[in-house]
C-alpha positions in Angstrom: -26.9 -29.3 5.8 -24.8 -27.3 8.3 -26.0 -25.2 11.1 -23.6 -22.9 12.9 -23.6 -20.0 15.3 -20.9 -17.6 16.6 -21.0 -16.3 20.2 -18.8 -13.1 20.3 -17.4 -11.3 23.2 -18.3 -13.9 25.8 -15.3 -13.6 28.1 -17.5 -12.3 30.9 -18.9 -15.8 31.2 -15.8 -17.9 31.0 -12.2 -18.4 29.6 -13.1 -17.9 26.0 -13.7 -14.7 24.1 -15.4 -16.2 21.1 -17.1 -19.5 20.5 -18.2 -21.1 17.2 -20.5 -24.1 17.2 -21.0 -26.1 14.0 -23.5 -28.9 13.5 -23.0 -31.1 10.4 -25.6 -33.7 9.7 -24.3 -35.4 6.5 -21.9 -38.3 6.3 -20.0 -36.7 3.5 -17.2 -34.3 4.5 -17.3 -30.6 3.9 -14.9 -27.7 4.2 -16.5 -24.9 6.2 -15.2 -21.3 6.1 -14.7 -19.8 9.6 -15.9 -16.3 10.4 -12.4 -14.7 10.3 -8.8 -15.5 9.5 -7.7 -15.8 13.1 -6.5 -18.9 14.9 -9.3 -21.0 16.4 -8.8 -23.8 19.0 -10.9 -26.9 18.4 -12.3 -28.2 21.7 -14.9 -30.6 20.3 -14.5 -32.4 16.9 -17.3 -34.9 16.6 -15.3 -37.6 18.4 -13.6 -35.9 21.3 -14.5 -32.9 23.5 -13.2 -31.1 26.5 -11.8 -27.8 27.6 -8.2 -28.4 26.4 -7.8 -27.7 22.7 -7.4 -30.7 20.4 -5.8 -28.7 17.6 -5.8 -25.3 16.0 -7.3 -24.2 12.6 -7.3 -21.1 10.6 -9.8 -19.9 8.0 -11.4 -23.3 7.3 -12.6 -26.4 9.2 -12.8 -29.9 7.6 -16.0 -31.4 9.0 -15.5 -35.0 8.1 -18.9 -36.5 8.7 -21.9 -36.2 11.1 -21.0 -34.4 14.3 -20.7 -31.2 16.2 -17.5 -29.0 16.3 -16.8 -26.3 18.9 -14.0 -23.8 18.2 -12.9 -21.1 20.6 -10.6 -18.1 20.9 -9.0 -17.0 24.1 -7.4 -13.9 25.6 -5.2 -11.3 23.9 -5.0 -13.0 20.5 -8.7 -12.8 20.1 -8.7 -9.2 21.2 -6.2 -8.2 18.6 -8.0 -10.2 15.9 -11.3 -8.5 16.8 -9.8 -5.0 16.7 -9.7 -4.3 20.4 
């Protein structure tokens, strides 16, 4: 089972405008649809974490086992994608 939440418009609190946190508690992999078609930066992938993006994804995330993934959007790109 997956648990996920999306923190929107959080730029007031730090460098990211949007944050998605996904918890996956099964050993089998799963493809998870992201909340929009925009580019998301993966900063935590179940094995590594930090503030520097590990990679970028669009539309879907492959959660390949038990772990937590954190995806973020930054700056002007997120503003355009969110209709601002």
